[in-house]
C-alpha positions in Angstrom: -2.9 -30.1 -26.6 -5.3 -32.8 -25.6 -8.4 -33.3 -27.6 -10.5 -34.5 -24.6 -10.3 -34.7 -20.8 -9.2 -38.3 -21.1 -6.0 -37.2 -22.9 -5.0 -34.8 -20.1 -2.4 -35.5 -17.5 -3.5 -37.4 -14.4 -4.6 -35.1 -11.5 -2.1 -34.5 -8.7 -2.1 -37.2 -6.0 -3.7 -36.2 -2.7 -1.7 -36.6 0.5 -2.8 -38.8 3.4 -5.3 -36.7 5.4 -7.2 -35.6 2.3 -9.8 -38.1 0.8 -11.8 -37.6 -2.4 -15.0 -39.1 -3.6 -16.3 -38.0 -7.1 -20.1 -37.4 -6.9 -20.5 -36.3 -10.5 -18.0 -36.5 -13.4 -17.2 -33.4 -15.4 -19.3 -33.2 -18.6 -17.0 -33.6 -21.6 -18.6 -30.7 -23.4 -17.9 -28.3 -20.6 -14.3 -29.0 -19.8 -12.1 -25.9 -20.0 -8.7 -26.5 -21.5 -5.9 -24.1 -20.5 -3.3 -22.6 -22.7 -0.8 -25.4 -22.1 -3.4 -28.1 -22.5 -4.2 -28.5 -18.8 -7.7 -29.3 -17.8 -7.3 -28.7 -14.1 -6.4 -25.5 -12.3 -2.9 -24.9 -11.0 -1.3 -22.6 -8.5 -2.1 -18.9 -9.3 -5.2 -19.8 -11.4 -8.6 -18.3 -10.5 -11.4 -20.8 -9.6 -15.1 -20.3 -8.8 -16.8 -23.0 -6.8 -20.0 -23.8 -5.0 -19.5 -25.7 -1.7 -21.2 -27.0 1.4 -19.0 -27.5 4.5 -19.9 -29.7 7.4 -18.2 -31.3 10.4 -17.3 -35.0 9.9 -18.0 -35.8 13.5 -21.7 -34.6 13.5 -22.5 -33.8 9.9 -23.7 -30.4 10.9 -23.3 -27.7 8.2 -21.2 -24.7 9.2 -21.0 -22.9 5.8 -22.6 -23.0 2.4 -22.1 -20.8 -0.7 -25.4 -22.3 -2.1 -27.3 -20.8 0.8 -25.8 -17.4 0.1 -26.7 -17.8 -3.6 -23.4 -16.9 -5.2 -20.2 -18.9 -5.8 -16.9 -18.4 -4.0 -13.9 -17.3 -6.0 -10.2 -17.8 -5.0 -6.7 -18.2 -6.4 -5.0 -21.5 -5.8 -1.8 -21.5 -3.8 -2.2 -17.9 -2.6 -3.6 -18.5 0.9 -7.1 -17.4 -0.1 -8.6 -20.5 1.4 -7.6 -23.3 3.8 -4.6 -25.4 2.7 -6.7 -28.4 1.8 -8.7 -26.5 -0.8 -5.6 -25.8 -2.9 -5.0 -29.5 -3.1 -8.6 -30.5 -3.6 -9.6 -28.1 -6.4 -6.3 -28.9 -8.3 -7.7 -32.4 -8.8 -11.0 -31.2 -10.4 -12.2 -30.4 -13.9 -14.8 -27.8 -14.7 -18.3 -29.1 -13.9 -17.1 -31.8 -11.6 -18.7 -32.3 -8.2 -16.7 -34.1 -5.5 -16.8 -34.7 -1.7 -13.5 -34.1 0.2 -12.7 -35.1 3.7 -9.9 -33.0 5.3 -8.1 -33.8 8.5 -7.6 -30.9 10.7 -4.0 -30.1 9.6 -5.4 -29.4 6.1 -8.3 -27.3 7.5 -8.3 -25.0 10.5 -5.9 -27.0 12.6 -5.7 -26.8 16.4 -7.1 -23.3 16.4 -10.5 -24.1 14.9 -12.7 -21.3 13.7 -15.1 -20.1 16.5 -16.9 -17.8 14.1 -18.2 -20.7 12.1 -18.6 -23.1 15.0 -15.5 -25.3 14.0 -13.8 -26.7 17.1 -10.1 -27.2 17.4 -8.6 -30.3 15.6 -11.9 -30.9 13.7 -12.0 -32.9 10.4 -14.2 -31.3 7.8 -16.2 -32.5 4.8 -16.6 -30.2 1.8 -18.9 -31.0 -1.1 -17.4 -28.9 -3.9 -18.6 -28.1 -7.5 -15.9 -26.5 -9.7 -18.1 -24.1 -11.7 -15.3 -22.4 -13.7 -11.6 -21.6 -13.7 -9.2 -19.5 -15.7 -5.5 -19.9 -16.2 -3.2 -17.1 -14.9 -1.5 -17.4 -18.3 -4.7 -16.6 -20.1 -4.2 -12.8 -19.7 -7.7 -11.7 -20.7 -9.5 -15.0 -19.8 -10.7 -15.5 -23.4 -7.6 -17.2 -24.9 -6.9 -14.1 -26.9 -3.5 -13.7 -25.3 -1.6 -16.6 -23.9 1.5 -15.8 -21.8 4.5 -18.2 -21.6 7.3 -17.5 -19.1 10.6 -17.9 -21.0 13.0 -16.7 -18.4 12.2 -16.1 -14.7 13.7 -13.4 -12.5 14.4 -13.0 -8.8 12.6 -9.7 -8.4 9.3 -9.3 -6.4 7.8 -6.0 -7.5 5.5 -5.7 -10.6 4.8 -2.3 -12.3 1.3 -0.8 -12.4 -0.4 1.8 -14.6 1.4 5.1 -14.6 4.8 3.6 -13.8 7.8 4.0 -16.1 9.7 0.9 -17.2 12.7 0.1 -19.4 11.9 -2.8 -21.7 12.7 -4.7 -24.8 9.8 -5.6 -27.2 9.9 -7.7 -30.3 6.8 -8.6 -32.3 6.6 -11.0 -35.2 3.8 -12.5 -37.2 3.2 -16.3 -37.4 5.5 -16.5 -40.5 8.4 -14.9 -38.5 8.2 -11.5 -40.3 9.2 -8.6 -38.0 6.3 -6.4 -36.9 7.9 -4.3 -34.2 11.4 -4.2 -32.6 12.0 -1.8 -29.7 15.2 -2.6 -27.8 15.8 -0.7 -24.5 12.9 1.7 -24.7 11.3 3.6 -21.8 7.6 3.1 -21.6 4.9 4.5 -19.3 2.2 1.9 -18.6 -1.1 3.2 -19.9 0.4 5.7 -22.4 -0.6 3.8 -25.5 2.9 4.2 -27.1 2.6 0.8 -28.8 -0.7 1.5 -30.5 -2.7 -1.7 -30.9 -0.2 -3.7 -28.9 -0.4 -1.3 -25.9 -3.3 -3.1 -24.2 -1.4 -6.4 -24.3 1.9 -4.9 -23.2 0.2 -3.1 -20.2 -1.6 -6.3 -19.0 1.6 -8.5 -19.4 3.8 -6.0 -17.6 1.6 -5.9 -14.5 2.4 -9.6 -14.0 6.2 -9.3 -14.5 9.2 -8.6 -12.3 12.5 -7.1 -13.3 14.6 -9.3 -15.6 11.7 -11.5 -16.7 11.2 -12.5 -20.3 7.7 -13.6 -21.6 6.3 -14.7 -24.9 2.7 -13.5 -25.7 0.7 -15.4 -28.3 -1.9 -12.9 -29.5 -4.9 -13.3 -31.7 -5.6 -10.7 -34.4 -8.0 -8.9 -32.1 -5.2 -8.2 -29.6 -2.3 -7.8 -32.1 -2.4 -5.8 -35.3 -6.0 -6.5 -36.5 -6.6 -7.3 -40.2 -3.0 -6.5 -41.1 -2.0 -9.8 -39.5 -5.1 -12.0 -39.5 -3.3 -14.9 -37.8 -2.2 -12.6 -34.9 1.3 -12.1 -33.7 3.9 -13.3 -31.2 5.3 -10.7 -28.8 8.5 -11.2 -26.8 8.7 -8.8 -23.8 11.6 -8.4 -21.4 11.3 -6.1 -18.4 14.8 -4.6 -17.8 14.1 -2.0 -15.2 11.1 -0.8 -13.1 11.0 3.0 -12.5 8.1 3.1 -10.2 6.9 6.5 -9.1 6.2 6.4 -5.3 4.7 9.2 -3.1 7.2 9.5 -0.3 5.9 12.7 1.3 4.9 12.5 4.9 1.5 14.0 4.1 1.0 11.7 1.1 0.1 14.7 -1.2 2.7 13.8 -3.9 4.8 16.9 -2.9 7.8 14.5 -2.8 7.9 11.6 -5.3 10.6 8.9 -5.8 11.5 7.1 -9.0 13.7 4.1 -8.2 16.4 3.7 -10.9 18.3 0.8 -9.2 16.5 -1.3 -6.5 18.1 -3.0 -3.6 17.2 -6.7 -3.2 18.2 -7.1 0.5 19.2 -3.7 1.8 17.8 -2.4 5.0 15.3 0.4 5.2 16.1 3.0 7.9 13.8 3.3 10.9 13.6 6.4 13.1 17.0 7.5 14.6 19.0 5.4 12.1 22.5 6.5 11.2 22.7 6.7 7.4 25.2 7.8 4.8 23.5 9.4 1.7 25.3 10.3 -1.5 23.7 13.2 -3.4 24.9 12.7 -7.0 23.1 15.7 -8.5 20.6 18.4 -7.7 18.7 20.1 -10.5 16.7 23.2 -9.6 13.9 24.5 -11.8 13.0 28.2 -11.4 9.6 29.8 -11.8 10.9 31.5 -15.0 11.4 28.0 -16.5 15.2 27.8 -16.3 17.0 24.9 -14.6 20.5 24.4 -13.3 22.6 21.9 -11.4 22.9 23.3 -7.9 25.9 21.4 -6.6 28.6 18.8 -7.5 28.4 15.4 -5.8 28.4 15.4 -2.0 28.0 12.7 0.7 26.0 13.4 3.9 25.8 11.6 7.1 22.7 12.0 9.2 20.4 10.6 11.9 17.0 10.1 10.4 14.3 12.2 11.9 16.6 14.6 13.6 16.3 17.3 10.9 20.0 17.1 9.9 18.9 17.6 6.3 16.0 19.4 4.7 12.5 17.9 4.9 12.6 16.7 1.3 15.6 14.5 1.9 14.2 13.3 5.2 11.1 12.1 3.3 13.2 10.4 0.6 15.6 8.6 2.9 12.8 7.2 5.1 11.5 5.3 2.0 14.8 4.1 0.6 16.9 0.9 1.2 20.6 0.7 1.5 22.1 0.3 -1.9 19.1 1.9 -3.7 19.5 4.6 -6.3 16.6 7.0 -6.9 15.5 10.2 -8.5 13.5 12.3 -6.1 11.3 15.1 -7.4 10.0 17.8 -5.0 7.2 20.2 -6.1 6.9 21.9 -2.6 10.2 23.7 -2.7 9.8 25.1 0.8 11.0 21.7 1.9 14.3 21.9 0.0 16.4 24.7 1.6 19.8 23.1 2.0 22.8 25.5 1.7 25.3 22.5 1.7 23.7 21.5 -1.6 23.6 25.0 -3.0 19.8 25.2 -2.7 18.8 28.6 -1.3 16.1 31.2 -2.2 13.6 28.3 -2.5 10.8 30.8 -3.1 12.2 31.4 -6.6 12.0 27.6 -7.5 9.2 25.6 -9.0 10.8 22.2 -8.4 13.9 20.5 -7.2 15.2 17.1 -8.6 17.7 15.0 -6.6 19.6 12.0 -7.8 20.4 10.0 -4.6 22.1 6.8 -3.4 21.6 5.5 0.1 25.0 4.0 0.8 24.6 2.5 4.3 22.0 2.2 7.1 22.8 1.5 10.8 19.6 1.1 12.7 19.1 1.6 16.4 18.2 -1.5 18.5 14.9 -3.0 17.4 12.2 -1.9 19.9 10.7 -5.4 20.2 14.1 -6.5 21.7 14.0 -3.7 24.3 12.7 -3.8 27.8 9.6 -1.7 28.3 11.5 0.8 30.4 14.0 1.3 27.6 11.2 1.8 25.1 9.7 4.6 27.2 13.2 6.2 27.6 13.8 6.0 23.8 10.3 7.4 23.1 10.9 10.3 25.5 14.2 11.2 23.7 12.4 11.2 20.3 9.6 13.4 21.8 12.3 15.9 22.8 13.6 15.8 19.2 10.1 16.6 18.0 9.9 19.6 20.4 13.2 21.0 19.1 12.1 20.6 15.5 8.8 22.4 16.3 10.7 25.3 17.8 12.9 25.5 14.7 9.8 25.7 12.4 10.3 22.1 11.1 6.6 21.4 11.7 6.1 18.5 9.2 9.1 16.7 10.6 8.1 17.4 14.2 4.6 15.9 13.6 6.3 12.8 12.1 8.3 12.4 15.3 5.3 12.5 17.5 3.5 10.1 15.2 6.4 7.6 15.5 6.4 7.9 19.3 2.7 7.2 19.5 3.2 4.1 17.4 6.2 3.1 19.5 4.2 3.3 22.8 1.7 0.8 21.4 4.3 -1.9 22.3 4.2 -0.9 26.0 1.8 -2.8 28.2 3.8 -3.0 31.4 2.7 -4.4 34.7 5.0 -1.9 36.4 2.6 0.9 37.4 5.3 3.6 37.1 6.3 2.6 33.5 2.7 2.3 32.6 1.9 5.8 33.9 4.9 7.3 32.1 3.9 5.7 28.8 0.3 6.8 29.3 1.4 10.4 29.9 3.8 10.4 27.0 1.1 9.1 24.7 -1.2 12.0 25.5 1.5 14.7 25.3 2.5 13.5 21.9 -1.1 13.5 20.7 -1.5 17.0 21.9 1.7 18.0 20.2 0.5 16.3 17.0 -2.6 18.4 17.2 -0.5 21.6 17.5 1.5 20.6 14.5 -1.6 19.7 12.5 -3.2 23.1 13.3 -0.1 24.9 12.1 -0.1 22.9 8.9 -3.9 23.5 8.3 -4.8 19.9 8.8 -7.8 20.5 10.9 -9.2 17.0 10.7 -5.9 15.5 11.8 -5.8 18.0 14.8 -9.4 17.1 15.8 -8.6 13.4 15.7 -5.5 13.8 17.9 -7.5 15.8 20.5 -10.3 13.3 20.4 -7.9 10.5 21.4 -6.8 12.6 24.4 -10.3 13.6 25.5 -11.5 10.0 25.2 -9.4 9.1 28.2 -11.4 9.4 31.4 -8.5 11.1 33.2 -8.2 13.7 30.4 -11.8 14.3 29.5 -11.6 17.9 30.6 -8.0 18.6 29.5 -8.1 22.3 28.7 -5.3 22.2 26.2 -7.0 19.4 24.2 -10.4 21.2 24.3 -8.8 24.5 23.1 -7.0 22.8 20.2 -10.0 20.8 19.2 -12.1 24.1 19.2 -9.4 25.6 17.0 -9.7 22.6 14.6 -13.5 22.8 14.6 -13.2 26.5 13.7 -11.2 25.5 10.6 -13.8 22.8 9.9 -16.7 25.4 10.3 -18.3 23.4 13.0 -19.0 26.4 15.2 -21.5 25.0 17.7 -19.2 22.1 18.8 -16.2 24.5 19.0 -18.1 27.0 21.2 -19.1 24.1 23.5 -15.4 23.1 23.9 -14.4 26.7 24.6 -17.1 27.1 27.2 -15.7 24.0 28.9 -12.2 25.6 28.9 -13.5 28.9 30.3 -15.4 27.1 33.1 -12.0 25.7 34.2 -9.9 28.8 33.4 -12.1 31.9 33.5 -9.1 34.2 32.9 -7.7 32.3 29.9 -7.1 35.2 27.4 -6.5 32.9 24.4 -9.7 31.1 25.0 -11.7 34.3 25.2 -10.2 35.5 21.9 -11.0 32.2 20.2 -14.6 32.4 21.6 -15.0 35.8 20.1 -13.7 34.6 16.7 -16.1 31.6 16.8 -19.1 33.8 17.6 -18.3 36.2 14.8 -17.7 33.3 12.4 -21.1 31.8 13.4 -22.8 35.2 12.9 -21.2 35.6 9.4 -22.3 32.0 8.5 -25.9 32.7 9.7 -26.0 35.9 7.7 -24.7 34.1 4.6 -27.3 31.4 5.0 -30.1 34.0 5.5 -29.0 35.8 2.3 -29.0 32.6 0.3 -32.5 31.7 1.7 -33.8 35.2 0.8 -32.6 34.8 -2.8 -34.3 31.5 -3.0 -37.6 33.0 -1.9 -37.3 35.7 -4.5 
């Protein structure tokens, strides 16, 4: 480790197109020395700077952190700032002030930045002061735990608090005496299983990917306290990441997935994909507390979104990749009825746990490759699937189909008036159908939003079906005045509409009941 900034490695060389002029050297007493002896920030490190940016051509200032009164923080090499900044700040030491001139390819290029008044192909001048920086390997930014990557891995996903992982942990003191040795142990981040080392393990794991091995040099405050006054060295290998993901369509954790073998490059199914799914086991837990395996292994072939399997499996498959193995836990057992898997009488079950493998995925043609006419035809066919699902009582799945169709139609902006009209009509039909599904599911806010989108269109501002369904949603939200206004608009168009009259009567009664309740509360307050 260098004793002073002069002993540190030379700064990286700047490429042609980036020029540097040091205005003020870094004070020797203030230079931060990283865990590997580096005195300048590197990719992934966090830097805080003050800067003033100006156009080279005119000298006019377009941005200044000093005017705002607080520094700008960013991570080098992560795309948090223009490309030139990663190069510039990597040459600086803490406390240094320098002026950098960036040609346009290292700044905003041929696009410029109209918000800041930067024209295309403009060279920029930045006066930068590096106030502070912290190494990504200094886990707690106080040199209490220094992380060293011993073996890298090809994974991409890091665990987070609450996830379950399989790991190996070995801790020794500075004399080499064994403190802790836990090979192949399952650990839940945040559980505190490793006592005084848990805080360090949790922090380190959130920076690791599957297969990675790191060494953590810990001071006594982060290791085992007074028992090991010189601290400890922890070796940590992440073997598997069992991340728990909410895969339910409604995002209410009624269906969760724990990945037990991830797929590096397998495809994820889109709507109407042809997939082959292996169900390795099904464990059902009854309300009395007993559990049993419902069926031996079985392989299913299905078209995603068509309702070929129960809603729980539809949810799971939509969030898996080909080659992935997962455990899927379902707490809303009404979604699990599947006689082929031996799951019946779901009202007697408290949960169902599947062990699944997505064997293959064959996706339909990508919509961005389709002609707009073909997109509308495909969207129409998926809308029909949604209608069939709704009739069969598969309301959650039906709403998902309508949601997918609405998203699909966002890619249609045809100059052909007929295609444009078809897409326009289909969009509003699907929003109305979404509203119907949401009402049935008790999602009154979702139903209201779907109706709002229809009624915002000037050609549909008096759509009786949208007004009626929005009034029904407003009843559920206890917004009686707005609901009555919508029903009045329906009855002005359709005076004999029986359903509207019934809803109007319900709304008036609900409003009277609410007024009486409010009056009773007010009377009690007066007493």
